[in-house]
MIROPA-833513 format. One line per 8 residues: their letters; for each residue y, z, x of C-alpha. Coordinates in steps of 0.001 Angstrom, whole numbers, m for minus. Layout:
A> Y,Z,X; ... .
This chain:
XXXXXXXX> 144477,97020,90545; 142242,95194,93005; 141932,96844,96422; 141316,93403,97966; 144275,91659,96357; 146336,90767,99410; 144027,91047,102425; 141827,88383,103987 .
XXXXXXXX> 138541,90207,103341; 139302,90593,99663; 140239,86930,99322; 137027,85932,101150; 134928,88160,98865; 136624,86897,95743; 136206,83273,96743; 132598,83773,97815 .
XXXXXXXX> 131634,85495,94573; 133261,82750,92563; 131563,79979,94542; 128130,81648,94495; 128451,82224,90783; 129459,78626,90199; 126574,77348,92340; 124131,79561,90457 .
XXXXXXXX> 125385,78355,87086; 125397,74720,88212; 121845,75045,89566; 120726,76583,86303; 122203,73745,84280; 120609,71121,86533; 117196,72869,86431; 117171,73164,82668 .
XXXXXXXX> 118392,69619,82209; 115737,68135,84498; 113028,70344,82963; 113928,69095,79523; 113864,65517,80796; 110425,66058,82378; 109034,67469,79137; 110455,64507,77259 .
XXXXXXXX> 108841,62164,79786; 105375,63762,79532; 105558,63984,75785; 106592,60360,75581; 103656,59255,77724; 101097,61048,75583; 102689,59927,72341; 102781,56294,73456 .
XXXXXXXX> 99133,56299,74630; 97895,57867,71432; 100081,55588,69354; 98668,52479,71054; 95007,53633,70783; 92940,52413,67822; 91107,54757,65472; 87765,54134,67163 .
XXXXXXXX> 89311,54645,70620; 90773,57910,69421; 87314,58894,68089; 85677,58040,71424; 88337,59998,73356; 87776,62988,71132; 83969,62848,71648; 84480,62422,75402 .
XXXXXXXX> 86547,65543,75455; 83928,67407,73452; 81173,66236,75800; 83158,67258,78888; 83772,70714,77479; 80130,71201,76500; 78898,69916,79845; 81257,72134,81841 .
XXXXXXXX> 80523,75184,79732; 76712,74946,79967; 75430,72798,82833; 72519,70628,81700; 73425,71203,78062; 71397,68864,75828; 72899,69901,72513; 73180,66683,70510 .
XXXXXXXX> 76594,65294,69536; 77107,63057,66531; 78425,59718,67780; 79288,56419,66095; 79038,52825,67151; 81953,50363,66778; 80085,49011,63734; 80174,52441,62133 .
XXXXXXXX> 76530,53458,62566; 76202,57147,63380; 73553,58652,65659; 72904,61775,67717; 73127,61752,71491; 73571,64109,74403; 76912,64840,76207; 75677,63196,79381 .
XXXXXXXX> 74776,59985,77556; 78280,59834,76036; 79956,60343,79423; 77799,57665,81054; 78037,55122,78235; 79860,51808,78633; 81931,52489,75527; 83318,55612,77166 .
XXXXXXXX> 84267,53780,80384; 85900,50945,78444; 87867,53344,76277; 89049,55364,79284; 90227,52192,81038; 92229,51139,77979; 93698,54622,77614; 94730,54632,81276 .
XXXXXXXX> 96601,51369,80701; 98354,52927,77725; 99354,55902,79868; 100885,53679,82546; 102894,51720,80006; 103953,54936,78313; 105040,56437,81626; 107370,53508,82306 .
XXXXXXXX> 108890,53419,78849; 109080,57166,78498; 110657,57420,81954; 113444,55081,80932; 113987,57081,77782; 114002,60366,79692; 116498,58936,82210; 118752,57781,79379 .
XXXXXXXX> 118548,61231,77830; 119466,62735,81201; 122613,60619,81412; 123434,61357,77787; 123095,65068,78468; 125402,64710,81471; 128176,63032,79469; 127657,65258,76448 .
XXXXXXXX> 127846,68441,78492; 130925,67132,80292; 132662,66186,77065; 131776,69429,75392; 132933,71418,78399; 136183,69497,78517; 136700,70154,74824; 136002,73864,75175 .
XXXXXXXX> 138298,74086,78176; 141196,72059,76723; 143715,72710,73985; 143195,71559,70422; 146234,70001,68695; 147024,71374,65256; 150520,70173,64329; 154007,69510,65693 .
XXXXXXXX> 155100,67158,68466; 152555,65528,70714; 152387,63315,73762; 151468,59641,73769; 151467,56681,76106; 153653,53593,76191; 150659,51527,75123; 149964,53777,72149 .
XXXXXXXX> 153534,53712,70877; 153791,49951,71346; 150641,49601,69273; 152074,51906,66612; 155281,49831,66411; 153666,46390,66511; 154255,45792,62782; 157929,46815,62953 .
XXXXXXXX> 160630,44151,63226; 161865,44114,66816; 165500,44824,67547; 167709,43901,70485; 166977,46966,72607; 164106,48206,74759; 163761,51562,76525; 161299,52059,79352 .
XXXXXXXX> 159204,49107,78247; 159135,50266,74617; 160926,47928,72163; 163237,49711,69743; 162547,48560,66159; 165367,46889,64259; 165440,49690,61682; 165788,52388,64364 .
XXXXXXXX> 168937,50965,65996; 171539,52097,63385; 170147,55632,63608; 171719,55894,67070; 170428,56558,70579; 171295,59526,72785; 170789,59309,76561; 170989,62496,78600 .
XXXXXXXX> 170694,62509,82371; 172284,63845,85511; 174124,61508,87912; 171810,59085,89668; 168861,59506,87297; 169063,55981,85827; 171165,56446,82706; 173485,53517,83428 .
XXXXXXXX> 170491,51413,84474; 168925,51926,81044; 172157,50985,79276; 172487,47803,81360; 169004,46728,80265; 169816,47488,76644; 173053,45501,76839; 171121,42601,78340 .
XXXXXXXX> 169014,42551,75189; 172149,42668,73042; 173649,39721,74916; 170433,37679,74553; 170436,38195,70779; 174170,37275,70602; 175225,40534,69004; 178643,42151,69414 .
XXXXXXXX> 179319,45385,71253; 182082,47894,71962; 181640,49283,75472; 183348,52179,77203; 182947,51585,80935; 183964,54260,83435; 182633,52613,86586; 182986,48876,85986 .
XXXXXXXX> 179208,48366,86013; 179082,46824,82561; 182158,44665,83161; 180855,43096,86358; 177524,42194,84738; 178589,41110,81244; 182344,40402,80993; 183174,36760,80162 .
XXXXXXXX> 186843,35911,80740; 188284,33979,77832; 185580,35155,75434; 185365,38921,75676; 188200,41401,75175; 189217,43894,77848; 191520,46856,77263; 192987,48647,80258 .
XXXXXXXX> 196749,48540,80896; 196108,48758,84651; 193770,45748,84755; 195349,42325,85214; 192840,40724,82802; 193525,43102,79925; 195045,42182,76564; 198292,43726,75358 .
XXXXXXXX> 198136,46334,72613; 200646,48402,70667; 199959,51270,68248; 201575,49538,65284; 199227,46525,65333; 196362,48798,64265; 198236,50497,61428; 197603,48255,58407 .
XXXXXXXX> 197821,51297,56123; 200194,54223,56229; 197412,56785,56680; 196335,55151,59931; 199322,56785,61614; 197574,60128,61137; 194413,58796,62769; 196309,57623,65850 .
XXXXXXXX> 198106,60955,66127; 194901,62979,65772; 193051,60991,68429; 196064,60996,70763; 196764,64722,70596; 193539,66777,70778; 193074,70298,69509; 193425,72985,72119 .
XXXXXXXX> 192248,76516,72479; 194553,79084,70977; 197323,78419,68480; 196733,75082,66671; 200397,74890,65656; 201512,72978,68729; 198965,70209,68340; 199604,69858,64602 .
XXXXXXXX> 203369,69896,65044; 203177,67297,67801; 201013,65084,65588; 203416,65398,62690; 206344,64497,64917; 204551,61476,66366; 203601,60196,62918; 207124,60597,61568 .
XXXXXXXX> 208748,58849,64530; 206285,55935,64459; 206805,55463,60728; 210571,55441,61052; 210508,53008,63961; 208278,50727,61893; 210766,50822,59003; 213523,49943,61427 .
XXXXXXXX> 211372,47128,62897; 211680,48616,66375; 207970,48709,67154; 208132,48823,70932; 206298,51357,73065; 209321,51844,75291; 211485,52785,72299; 208803,55203,71091 .
XXXXXXXX> 208676,56901,74483; 212471,57018,74779; 212732,58599,71357; 210032,61220,71861; 210213,62063,75535; 213579,61062,76989; 215964,61971,74193; 217981,65150,74141 .
XXXXXXXX> 216834,67691,71621; 219863,67248,69359; 219365,63472,69320; 215657,63816,68521; 216466,66316,65771; 219028,63932,64302; 216503,61092,64364; 213867,63285,62698 .
XXXXXXXX> 216235,64419,59962; 214988,63295,56578; 211418,62835,57824; 208368,65082,57851; 209137,65940,61471; 212312,67774,60451; 210135,70812,59718; 209214,70980,63417 .
XXXXXXXX> 212176,69460,65271; 215593,71020,64717; 218457,72369,66748; 217993,75809,65183; 214504,76223,66658; 215335,74975,70103; 212455,76682,71911; 209901,75542,69350 .
XXXXXXXX> 211217,71991,69432; 211145,71986,73225; 207519,73167,73149; 206578,70364,70762; 208342,67819,72941; 206477,69156,75979; 203192,68871,74084; 203998,65249,73303 .
XXXXXXXX> 204929,64545,76914; 201554,65804,78149; 199616,63213,76132; 202040,60348,75528; 202358,59519,79209; 199299,57276,78894; 201301,55063,76500; 203875,54456,79227 .
XXXXXXXX> 201432,52042,80909; 201394,49772,77849; 203396,46568,77648; 206068,46088,75026; 204646,43760,72393; 204976,43336,68669; 201930,41113,68168; 199243,42414,70524 .
XXXXXXXX> 195510,42655,70047; 194387,44375,66863; 191138,46282,67356; 190587,46486,63611; 190908,42728,63205; 188511,42155,66100; 185928,44425,64459; 186317,42565,61168 .
XXXXXXXX> 185928,39151,62836; 182192,38406,62835; 182440,34719,63701; 181677,35057,67425; 179639,37185,69812; 182533,38570,71863; 182431,42071,73299; 185206,44640,73544 .
XXXXXXXX> 185365,46375,76927; 187429,49557,77254; 187503,50322,80954; 188903,52957,83264; 188402,53965,86861; 187792,57538,87907; 191274,57962,89379; 192853,56425,86254 .
XXXXXXXX> 191051,58628,83758; 193499,61585,83817; 196354,59192,83018; 194608,56991,80440; 192310,59480,78681; 194436,59856,75484; 194950,56105,75191; 191243,55313,75625 .
XXXXXXXX> 190380,57966,73063; 192725,56257,70589; 191136,52848,71193; 187581,54079,70748; 188450,56111,67673; 190107,53093,66057; 187094,50921,66884; 184417,53214,65476 .
XXXXXXXX> 186442,53999,62355; 187059,50279,61786; 183302,49709,61627; 183094,51944,58578; 185822,49936,56834; 183581,46844,56771; 181473,45768,53836; 178036,47447,53881 .
XXXXXXXX> 175433,45201,55500; 171991,46402,56586; 171471,43345,58809; 174741,43669,60734; 174501,45060,64256; 177626,46188,66129; 176726,48337,69120; 179102,51068,70247 .
XXXXXXXX> 178225,52150,73803; 180008,55295,74996; 178680,56396,78353; 180070,59669,79742; 181148,60818,76277; 182610,64186,77420; 185021,62410,79779; 187231,61589,76774 .
XXXXXXXX> 189186,63730,74397; 187436,64598,71170; 186880,61505,69032; 187804,62625,65493; 185829,59807,63845; 182659,60153,65929; 180764,62588,63702; 181614,60578,60614 .
XXXXXXXX> 180558,57379,62393; 177178,58792,63387; 176600,60125,59884; 177631,57063,57855; 177630,53975,60069; 174011,53106,59308; 174752,51134,56161; 177548,49241,57936 .
XXXXXXXX> 175357,48181,60857; 177015,50409,63450; 174670,51387,66279; 175779,54219,68532; 174509,54541,72110; 175873,57777,73549; 175411,59154,77044; 176303,62422,78704 .
XXXXXXXX> 175341,64341,81821; 175675,67974,80806; 175379,69558,77379; 177810,72418,78199; 180365,69741,79060; 179859,68225,75606; 180260,71653,74018; 183500,72191,75919 .
XXXXXXXX> 184949,69001,74422; 183610,69156,70866; 182750,72800,70352; 179344,74354,69843; 178811,73218,66264; 180173,69685,66610; 178230,69114,69839; 175015,70165,68109 .
XXXXXXXX> 175857,67905,65162; 176495,64894,67420; 173159,65257,69196; 171449,65923,65878; 172749,62713,64321; 170915,60649,66968; 167307,59973,65981; 166233,58389,69279 .
XXXXXXXX> 166419,60600,72364; 166122,59501,75981; 165906,62497,78307; 166189,61959,82043; 166432,64689,84658; 168902,67492,83966; 170157,69510,86907; 171392,72498,84913 .
XXXXXXXX> 169282,74892,82889; 171331,74836,79620; 171001,71061,79341; 167299,71183,80227; 166688,73855,77577; 168574,71829,74974; 166441,68788,75797; 163258,70857,75677 .
XXXXXXXX> 164159,72236,72252; 164910,68792,70836; 161748,67181,72175; 159891,69534,69866; 157233,72231,69810; 153483,71997,69435; 151089,74350,67654; 147656,74271,69255 .
XXXXXXXX> 144517,76264,70006; 144463,77100,73705; 141329,77879,75714; 141417,80819,78111; 138696,81277,80721; 138014,84442,82703; 135441,85372,85354; 133742,88675,86132 .
XXXXXXXX> 131650,89429,89233; 130010,92375,90927; 127198,93509,93235; 124602,93090,90500; 123984,89553,89347; 123952,90802,85765; 127688,91476,86062; 128500,87880,86929 .
XXXXXXXX> 129763,85851,84023; 132472,83607,82594; 134344,84537,79422; 135729,81714,77256; 138191,82553,74475; 140435,80430,72206; 143841,81414,70852; 146302,79689,68484 .
XXXXXXXX> 149796,79496,70023; 153118,77644,69559; 154995,76487,72642; 157479,73748,73719; 155967,70323,74204; 158016,69949,77413; 159173,72975,79378; 162760,72954,80554 .
XXXXXXXX> 161566,73198,84160; 159696,69923,83666; 162998,68307,82682; 164739,69628,85788; 161941,68326,88044; 161799,64732,86793; 162171,62004,89445; 164823,59315,89139 .
XXXXXXXX> 164104,56564,86581; 161521,58787,84860; 162180,60360,81493; 160970,61224,78018; 161452,59009,74957; 161454,60529,71482; 161658,58367,68376; 160681,61061,65895 .
XXXXXXXX> 159232,59777,62627; 155746,61187,63459; 155612,59062,66627; 154482,60710,69865; 156807,61606,72718; 156398,59182,75632; 156888,59836,79329; 158087,56512,80732 .
XXXXXXXX> 158852,55127,84174; 161751,52674,84405; 162665,50143,87103; 165986,49009,88517; 167645,46103,86758; 168085,42843,88634; 171047,41425,86709; 173571,39721,88992 .
XXXXXXXX> 177285,40522,88968; 179321,37724,87369; 182858,39076,87770; 184860,41809,89445; 184554,45296,88024; 188316,45822,88169; 191322,43594,88857; 194280,45677,89954 .
XXXXXXXX> 197501,44864,88149; 200408,44719,90565; 203215,44132,88048; 204803,47057,86188; 204515,47300,82397; 206369,44561,80543; 209529,45672,78760; 211170,43524,76077 .
XXXXXXXX> 214980,43211,75886; 216549,43299,72388; 218720,40309,71518; 221973,40238,69553; 222885,37285,67416; 226299,35714,67379; 227574,38339,64949; 226368,41284,67022 .
XXXXXXXX> 223358,42030,64841; 220119,43275,66430; 217353,40682,66177; 213746,40448,67316; 213077,41456,70883; 212402,38698,73350; 210090,38997,76331; 211679,39630,79661 .
XXXXXXXX> 211462,36842,82207; 208107,36942,83937; 206508,39050,81233; 202751,38755,80777; 202030,37140,77393; 199337,38368,75081; 196197,36307,75701; 194761,36710,72264 .
XXXXXXXX> 196413,37588,69018; 193979,38728,66351; 196282,40828,64217; 197147,39330,60878; 198818,42395,59443; 202101,44056,60162; 202651,47789,60632; 202724,49845,57492 .
XXXXXXXX> 206314,50379,56357; 206328,52708,53349; 209239,52622,50966; 211648,55486,51638; 214439,56512,49281; 217856,55387,50525; 219118,58920,50707; 216366,59809,53215 .
XXXXXXXX> 216828,56739,55410; 218759,57331,58595; 220944,54445,59577; 221057,55239,63254; 220118,57749,65877; 221792,60935,66951; 223853,61231,63765; 225935,58105,64538 .
XXXXXXXX> 225998,55300,62008; 224767,51910,63045; 227253,49037,63152; 227638,46993,60018; 225804,43684,60110; 228960,41564,60043; 231222,43852,62015; 233533,42300,64590 .
XXXXXXXX> 234013,44136,67821; 237695,45110,68516; 239404,42957,71077; 242430,43306,73345; 245567,41185,73275; 244097,38691,75688; 241245,38042,73322; 238632,39798,75370 .
XXXXXXXX> 236394,42367,73769; 237231,46012,74348; 233556,46886,74200; 232129,48640,77181; 230532,46389,79756; 226780,45841,79492; 225110,48636,81416; 222346,48114,83944 .
XXXXXXXX> 218809,48017,82558; 217065,51311,81832; 214986,52428,84796; 211352,52926,83741; 208434,53189,86189; 210756,52237,89047; 211588,48813,87554; 214470,47663,85303 .
XXXXXXXX> 213518,47757,81649; 215867,44931,80751; 217549,46483,77712; 219937,49277,76792; 219523,51824,74047; 221802,50068,71571; 219236,50753,68826; 219945,54438,69270 .
XXXXXXXX> 223686,53940,68484; 224466,54897,72069; 226057,52625,74608; 225054,53079,78217; 222754,55978,77541; 224282,59336,76655; 227456,58890,78680; 229374,56505,76404 .
XXXXX> 229133,56703,72637; 229117,53447,70730; 232198,52910,68587; 231329,52428,64908; 232533,49174,63410 .
């Protein structure tokens, strides 16, 4: 342990030793580099001068050198030296005569010119070598001090990934300036980010691309942002029973096959922790009641709610007799039946906001209609979500399952945007949609804020499967550690050779040194703390498919608002009053005065009504037979009917419902029994 670790003197000593050592090493590198350049310069001068000299000039220079050596060694030396004329004639002469000859002076002048030219050219070459050494040393040092990629995930830039995707067919979407290829869209996009990080901003930009390419989309909007920027009244569809612009919908319009009842029940009543019996029993009861009401052609939401929630137990048990629900609802198991009815009441309250209609919007028919570019908006406000959550879950589940009932088409694109996915109940069809929708052209765009919240809704395994089905990941800032770790794990790991540098110092200069070592390691490409420290509108984009991970910077969208995010509906839900013909027979329900009509009717199919053996068909409700079709009501002597007077309308949601429960074989509620014909 260092004795100077925490005090000022130790820090000063440590810093001084490091700086002195760095200065010494830097000086050494500069000295050796300039020395090498000087040697190159001198060598270049000599080489150039000798290269430019002729053979005779080289001979004269050699004899001049010999004469100078002989003259300096022995003053007055007259030892003859063999010399040669330019013509090639050889003769003997003294060293002094060679030094004083005109040939010698002329040769020296020419050689001096060669030296000057060589100095200039060699200087340029030496300077170029000096710069080359500078860049080479810098590059080599950077390479030795940086990590070497071996395999795994790696980082890239927006420019690099755009260049890599330039040969791909462009789709309708773009993320952070990177266009999403057409082939990548059906493999789904997952957007993870805390509130305020820019998740909705990204989706708005993607939807703008969808609108420009005239593609269709199913959008779940929890804040009205998408509605106010993209909703087109008269063209697009809006589902929200509390919005004045919404279309009417009833469960039976989306039940073209008998097995679709089970889908509606499963999406309406979610699984809960603990005993699964209550959820399964409630689903079975709901399916049986809806089927029987469809056979009786009493497909009104108000009748469904009256039957399930407002009936006495003995009446509900009598209605369920002969159906699959008789195994759950009976007067013998009163406590169990009451628990099932309570389970139904906790989720079916969202249906109480629906209007009575027998020909409302069919989500399945809208999905199958590919002749226009309309969008389906499923909206809810934050304060409405607790009341409408089961209903919205049903709508979205029907929509995504309807996509997979289409004919396979690789060129079809139907975008399903579900922002704030954990805010809903579990979507039973979501995993199947993400796994199989690719060949049908379904493109999922899912968003969530917290991964533990997703696990709480779907469970650990299903949550991991949902995120795993999405090939394209967009990771914005996560405020919680579990979500940040999940993002870090899914962005990938990198195997690389890392450089480690250490320094040693001491009193003796021989102890000073720098140790450089390299080690092969595997670590996350992005640490979870990097995810938690991202600024707003900054995130990571992962396409997979051997493409690098990109850190992008987004900008706020500038799309104007074209309509209101939400239009409050002041009127209560519409209730239809049953009509009796002249013979007292129940006929089709007629809308109550002032009822809101359905704006668009896309359903071309009627609810599934399976054939039931006559012995299992219940004629009425509560064990009382229904009146015969041609029965005549008893009358008094004065010719007036002895039937009970028409009761006041049923009170629902604080407003008159406009009909009495004559379909239930009860007159005026439970107080007065109807008299059989």
